[in-house]
TIFIDREN-720069 format. One line per field, with one value per residue (C-alpha): residue in one letter; x, y, z. Coordinates in steps of 0.1 Angstrom, whole numbers, plus 5000, padded with zeros to 4 digits. Example, Ala and Ser with C-alpha at 12.3 -4.5 7.8 and 13.67 -1.06 7.14 Angstrom:
REM TIFIDREN-720069
residuo <- c(a	s)
u <- c(5123	5137)
v <- c(4955	4989)
w <- c(5078	5071)
REM end
This chain:
REM TIFIDREN-720069
residuo <- c(m	n	y	i	a	e	f	k	s	l	k	n	f	e	k	a	k	v	i	k	f	v	l	i	v	i	c	y	g	l	q	c	v	q	y	t	g	v	p	v	i	f	y	r	p	k	k	i	i	n	p	d	p	n	g	p	p	l	f	d	n	e	f	p	n	i	y	s	i	p	m	e	y	d	l	y	g	d	d	e	i	w	e	v	y	m	l	t	a	g	y	i	a	k	y	i	a	y	a	i	l	i	l	y	p	i	k	k	s	q	s	h	k	f	f	f	a	p	i	l	i	i	g	v	s	l	t	l	l	q	i	y	s	s	p	l	m	l	v	f	s	f	f	f	y	f	g	a	s	s	y	f	f	g	q	v	f	s	y	v	p	s	h	f	t	g	k	i	v	d	n	h	v	i	f	l	n	t	f	w	s	i	i	m	l	l	h	i	f	y	e	s	i	f	g	g	w	r	e	n	l	i	y	f	a	g	f	l	y	l	s	i	g	i	i	f	i	y	l	q	k	y	i	d	t	n	e	n	m	y	q	r	q	i	q	e	v	s	n	q	q	s	q	i	n	k	f	e	q	s	q	q	q	i	g	n	t	s	n	d	q	n	q	s	q	t	v	n	s	n	q	e	n	q	a	n	h	n	k	q	e	l	n	e	k	q	k	q	q	q	k	e	d	q	e	n	e	e	s	s	f	q	m	l	k	k	l	y	s	e	i	y	q	n	k	d	i	r	n	n	i	m	i	w	g	l	c	w	s	a	c	g	v	s	y	i	g	c	v	l	a	l	n	r	l	k	g	n	i	f	f	n	m	f	i	s	t	l	f	e	l	a	g	n	i	i	s	i	y	c	i	k	n	f	r	i	k	n	i	i	v	n	n	l	y	i	i	g	i	s	y	v	s	f	l	f	f	n	t	g	s	f	k	n	n	e	e	d	t	l	l	d	i	i	i	s	i	f	p	v	i	v	a	k	a	t	h	e	t	m	w	n	l	l	l	e	v	q	k	q	i	m	d	i	k	y	h	q	f	s	f	s	f	g	n	v	f	d	i	i	i	h	s	s	l	p	y	y	q	y	t	m	e	k	i	g	f	n	q	f	i	g	y	g	f	y	s	l	l	a	g	f	c	s	s	k	f	k	i	l	p	e	y	e	e	q	e	s	k	k	d	l	a	k	e	i	e	k	n	i	n	e	d	v	e	l	q	t	l	t	k	q	l	i	e	k	i)
u <- c(1861	1875	1858	1873	1909	1905	1892	1926	1945	1926	1936	1975	1974	1957	1983	2014	2003	1999	2034	2045	2036	2048	2084	2077	2069	2100	2122	2107	2110	2147	2156	2157	2189	2200	2185	2193	2224	2246	2250	2269	2280	2300	2309	2335	2350	2379	2413	2441	2477	2490	2523	2528	2542	2532	2503	2465	2449	2435	2401	2386	2352	2319	2303	2328	2306	2305	2334	2325	2338	2362	2379	2384	2400	2417	2399	2408	2427	2432	2420	2382	2375	2369	2335	2325	2329	2312	2278	2284	2284	2252	2236	2246	2231	2199	2195	2200	2174	2147	2157	2154	2116	2112	2125	2114	2076	2076	2049	2031	2040	2080	2073	2081	2118	2121	2108	2127	2161	2170	2164	2189	2214	2214	2220	2243	2265	2263	2273	2302	2319	2322	2345	2364	2360	2381	2375	2369	2344	2328	2322	2306	2288	2270	2264	2243	2229	2214	2206	2190	2174	2158	2149	2125	2115	2099	2081	2066	2035	2022	2039	2016	1981	1987	1993	1972	1934	1913	1923	1960	1953	1930	1956	1992	2001	1997	2012	2043	2051	2039	2066	2088	2087	2088	2119	2135	2132	2145	2175	2182	2181	2202	2230	2231	2240	2262	2277	2299	2292	2299	2270	2248	2254	2262	2244	2214	2207	2228	2220	2181	2182	2198	2175	2142	2154	2158	2129	2107	2121	2102	2076	2067	2074	2048	2020	2028	2027	1987	1974	1957	1947	1935	1909	1900	1893	1877	1853	1847	1836	1816	1798	1797	1781	1755	1741	1741	1717	1699	1692	1691	1661	1641	1643	1630	1601	1592	1587	1610	1604	1606	1638	1655	1642	1659	1690	1692	1683	1716	1736	1724	1730	1766	1772	1756	1782	1811	1799	1794	1828	1847	1830	1840	1875	1873	1859	1887	1916	1900	1897	1932	1945	1930	1946	1980	1980	1972	2001	2021	2016	2030	2069	2083	2090	2055	2042	2063	2049	2018	2024	2039	2013	1987	2006	2016	1977	1961	1971	1956	1974	2004	2000	1990	2026	2043	2030	2032	2067	2073	2054	2071	2106	2095	2088	2122	2142	2133	2132	2170	2184	2170	2195	2225	2221	2215	2252	2254	2225	2233	2228	2235	2231	2210	2187	2178	2171	2146	2126	2125	2114	2088	2072	2075	2053	2027	2024	2021	1989	1978	1976	1956	1929	1932	1927	1900	1879	1890	1897	1934	1939	1930	1953	1982	1980	1973	2004	2030	2020	2026	2058	2067	2054	2072	2107	2105	2096	2137	2145	2131	2148	2175	2211	2211	2239	2241	2276	2275	2285	2293	2272	2240	2210	2181	2166	2189	2187	2154	2152	2181	2161	2128	2127	2133	2111	2081	2100	2095	2056	2050	2069	2053	2020	2031	2044	2009	1990	2010	2008	1971	1961	1985	1959	1930	1946	1958	1953	1975	1992	2008	2018	2057	2064	2051	2067	2103	2098	2092	2120	2144	2134	2140	2173	2182	2174	2191	2228	2227	2220	2255	2264	2231	2241	2273	2267	2238	2266	2286	2267	2248	2213	2194	2195	2158	2145	2151	2132	2106	2100	2104	2072	2054	2058	2047	2016	2000	2007	1993	1957	1957	1957	1927	1910	1895	1856	1850	1875	1859	1824	1834	1850	1819	1803	1824	1820	1779	1782	1800	1777	1750	1767	1776	1734	1725	1748	1733	1695	1705	1724	1694	1670	1690	1691	1656	1647	1671	1651	1618	1632	1642	1607)
v <- c(5911	5911	5944	5958	5945	5960	5992	5996	5985	6013	6039	6031	6035	6071	6076	6064	6091	6116	6110	6109	6149	6159	6149	6165	6198	6191	6191	6220	6237	6228	6248	6280	6270	6284	6319	6319	6305	6324	6352	6329	6304	6333	6357	6376	6395	6417	6399	6406	6401	6379	6388	6345	6340	6306	6310	6306	6333	6360	6378	6407	6389	6402	6375	6350	6316	6322	6301	6304	6289	6320	6318	6281	6279	6318	6327	6363	6381	6364	6332	6353	6340	6305	6318	6330	6292	6277	6301	6300	6261	6264	6286	6268	6237	6257	6265	6232	6214	6238	6231	6192	6199	6221	6197	6168	6161	6136	6108	6101	6062	6074	6106	6093	6082	6113	6135	6115	6110	6148	6149	6117	6134	6164	6143	6126	6157	6177	6146	6139	6170	6157	6128	6154	6188	6214	6247	6224	6196	6225	6237	6204	6202	6233	6221	6190	6209	6237	6219	6189	6215	6231	6200	6193	6226	6226	6194	6202	6218	6196	6162	6167	6176	6142	6122	6135	6143	6160	6187	6179	6193	6223	6234	6222	6260	6272	6242	6245	6281	6281	6258	6273	6303	6283	6261	6296	6307	6273	6278	6312	6303	6273	6290	6318	6290	6268	6293	6270	6264	6226	6225	6242	6226	6193	6187	6209	6202	6170	6147	6156	6153	6120	6105	6115	6104	6070	6069	6079	6048	6025	6046	6049	6005	6005	6026	6010	5979	5984	6008	5982	5964	5999	6006	5969	5976	6011	5990	5963	5987	6004	5972	5960	5997	5991	5959	5975	6002	5974	5956	5984	6000	5966	5967	6001	5984	5955	5978	5986	6012	6045	6049	6021	6037	6067	6053	6032	6064	6083	6054	6045	6084	6084	6052	6064	6098	6075	6049	6081	6094	6061	6055	6090	6085	6052	6070	6095	6067	6050	6078	6089	6054	6058	6086	6072	6043	6065	6087	6059	6052	6080	6090	6117	6136	6129	6147	6177	6180	6178	6201	6229	6228	6232	6261	6276	6275	6291	6327	6326	6301	6311	6346	6336	6316	6346	6365	6344	6343	6375	6380	6350	6366	6401	6389	6369	6394	6413	6378	6376	6413	6407	6382	6395	6423	6412	6405	6443	6457	6480	6460	6421	6395	6374	6399	6411	6377	6368	6402	6400	6362	6374	6394	6369	6345	6373	6376	6343	6345	6372	6357	6327	6349	6370	6335	6326	6363	6382	6377	6363	6383	6414	6411	6402	6435	6456	6437	6442	6481	6485	6468	6488	6525	6510	6505	6534	6560	6553	6575	6605	6594	6567	6570	6530	6527	6492	6493	6492	6520	6524	6557	6537	6543	6525	6545	6540	6504	6506	6523	6505	6472	6488	6475	6439	6439	6452	6425	6399	6403	6408	6381	6353	6363	6365	6334	6316	6341	6337	6294	6295	6318	6295	6269	6293	6306	6269	6237	6212	6197	6226	6237	6219	6243	6270	6268	6259	6288	6313	6302	6299	6335	6345	6330	6350	6384	6368	6365	6399	6413	6411	6434	6457	6462	6469	6499	6510	6510	6529	6552	6563	6547	6523	6488	6483	6511	6492	6463	6487	6499	6460	6449	6480	6468	6432	6447	6465	6426	6410	6426	6407	6379	6353	6333	6298	6300	6275	6295	6326	6311	6307	6341	6353	6331	6343	6379	6374	6362	6391	6413	6393	6393	6431	6438	6418	6435	6466	6459	6447	6482	6496	6476	6485	6527	6526	6509	6533	6561	6548	6543	6581	6595)
w <- c(3708	3673	3668	3699	3685	3650	3665	3684	3655	3635	3661	3661	3628	3626	3659	3637	3611	3639	3652	3616	3611	3643	3632	3599	3618	3640	3614	3594	3623	3625	3591	3612	3623	3588	3597	3632	3634	3607	3630	3654	3631	3609	3640	3635	3665	3654	3661	3687	3679	3705	3719	3719	3678	3689	3709	3695	3677	3706	3698	3711	3718	3730	3733	3754	3749	3709	3688	3654	3624	3616	3650	3650	3614	3618	3588	3584	3558	3529	3542	3551	3510	3529	3542	3513	3494	3522	3518	3481	3480	3498	3474	3447	3461	3468	3429	3417	3447	3434	3399	3403	3418	3389	3363	3377	3388	3422	3416	3445	3448	3450	3473	3506	3498	3482	3508	3540	3518	3524	3562	3564	3536	3562	3593	3579	3562	3597	3619	3600	3613	3641	3634	3607	3597	3581	3560	3528	3543	3555	3522	3512	3542	3534	3500	3514	3542	3523	3493	3512	3532	3502	3488	3519	3519	3485	3489	3524	3513	3488	3508	3537	3518	3498	3528	3555	3556	3582	3606	3599	3561	3572	3596	3584	3574	3607	3626	3604	3607	3643	3654	3633	3654	3688	3679	3664	3703	3716	3694	3704	3741	3734	3708	3737	3763	3739	3710	3695	3660	3664	3691	3666	3638	3648	3679	3677	3632	3624	3655	3654	3617	3613	3642	3632	3596	3612	3629	3595	3578	3600	3613	3572	3573	3599	3577	3547	3562	3576	3549	3529	3564	3579	3545	3552	3588	3578	3554	3581	3604	3584	3575	3612	3620	3595	3606	3641	3632	3614	3645	3664	3637	3642	3679	3681	3657	3680	3705	3732	3761	3756	3778	3757	3723	3734	3745	3711	3689	3708	3700	3663	3657	3668	3654	3614	3620	3622	3596	3574	3581	3573	3544	3532	3540	3522	3491	3494	3499	3468	3447	3453	3447	3411	3407	3416	3394	3361	3377	3376	3339	3332	3327	3347	3313	3304	3339	3332	3296	3303	3334	3315	3289	3310	3327	3292	3284	3313	3317	3351	3363	3347	3360	3395	3396	3388	3410	3438	3433	3434	3465	3482	3473	3480	3520	3517	3506	3537	3561	3544	3546	3584	3589	3577	3596	3632	3634	3626	3644	3675	3708	3720	3691	3711	3723	3691	3675	3704	3699	3667	3666	3695	3668	3644	3668	3670	3633	3632	3659	3641	3607	3625	3630	3597	3579	3596	3595	3561	3526	3523	3488	3503	3538	3515	3494	3524	3546	3516	3510	3551	3552	3521	3536	3567	3550	3529	3558	3568	3540	3566	3598	3603	3581	3586	3607	3620	3639	3676	3693	3732	3735	3725	3747	3748	3723	3698	3701	3695	3667	3653	3654	3647	3608	3618	3645	3615	3589	3611	3625	3590	3573	3594	3591	3550	3547	3564	3546	3510	3514	3523	3490	3473	3478	3466	3433	3421	3423	3446	3412	3407	3441	3439	3406	3420	3451	3439	3409	3438	3458	3427	3422	3456	3455	3428	3446	3477	3461	3453	3490	3502	3479	3475	3516	3512	3487	3507	3532	3516	3503	3539	3530	3555	3532	3547	3519	3485	3505	3510	3469	3463	3489	3472	3434	3458	3470	3437	3415	3443	3439	3405	3418	3400	3429	3423	3417	3445	3470	3453	3466	3501	3506	3493	3519	3547	3535	3538	3574	3585	3572	3587	3622	3617	3612	3642	3664	3648	3657	3689	3696	3681	3705	3737	3724	3715	3755	3773	3759	3765	3802	3803	3790)
REM end
């Protein structure tokens, strides 16, 4: 009976970790509000002069359900500068967040509080807008919102492999990015009905972040409390199963009936497998604990100095980090460019976002197949070339007009959103592929630095996009043309990735398995043709 109780307790602990991962997935997906929400939150319809000087401002609003920040606070004319302040504050906070992640390596013993803190900060900063809001308050809220989101985003792909095991670690990139697309679709549907900026920032994002942050605190306390008990139970369960195995073997030697022996062998085999699994998990935990103890003896400055020294001395790691950052930036440039263009694209803004997100989800699904069946490095190179060629082709058949026109036909609308469709589908494929290839080109201890470096580089490029978009429109060219040339450059550089030996071996085995399967299929086809030929003769 005691064994059964311990087994149930062990299962509850494992369920708690699964629930924790599900909450991480939701928090990760909620960051889509920064992208799908921007065209709605800062939607700026044409202002109409109100005949009543004392009346509220009137707008020629194509989407009556949208009530944006510029509309509520009348941010027109000279007051438009407040919108610039809000977004600028957010981007400055992103710089700071990624700079901290680059300059301050997080010890595993401190990783929980540094991981949960930004979730609570987002929840509090957005929820406070329900109590009091003004343009100045929104500037501070966007600062903390964007900064905390980036700090969370910069950790998630190193935090999950460090604190989870098994299928969660093997597939966490796919889980996170798939649910990003799903939550994005849910948010688009939500904001098409509730288009107010408060409903999106406060109710959809703020309240959810705050609730999940509080749940995280109590859930982590439960996990920490039961962590040692969990390891002890694994050891005890393993010992008990070993004793049962010995007993079963002794019974078999005494001479049970044939049926009893077969049943006993089956039970024995299952128990041995479970015991081996538990022992393997225990050994992994012990190795992690030893590594954590060694890490705790070092100061953050010593960790940083050691990390930079290793990167500087290892040419392959250094080049891989820089090339990875360039590829990440190339995808980010096209993605953010699409977001900036969405409120200028022809057609319905919600329809545009919905269709483009569907293609993003499709790209995600395609990436899963590609990861399982092909060399990830080769797919990245080919995808970047495809993106680049697709965008550069707009030199020949599109002038880049994104303004609404009453005479637009369905074909006009499809052509105008075509670059977004291509970008979304390939981007989501690329996010998964780049995060997966990161594991193949560098050890996990470099992931936080590499990811943060890539995002800092990405933000620097993003900062120039509004001016770039404005310039391209003035000279009559499609903004995606520049994104195309940038993608072609990234595609060329990505061919220089150096894969770690252990992963190169795995990729070689994958290629060999495909070659064997191909040969088998060819042999079967040849045999079938031969048989048909003989029958005809």
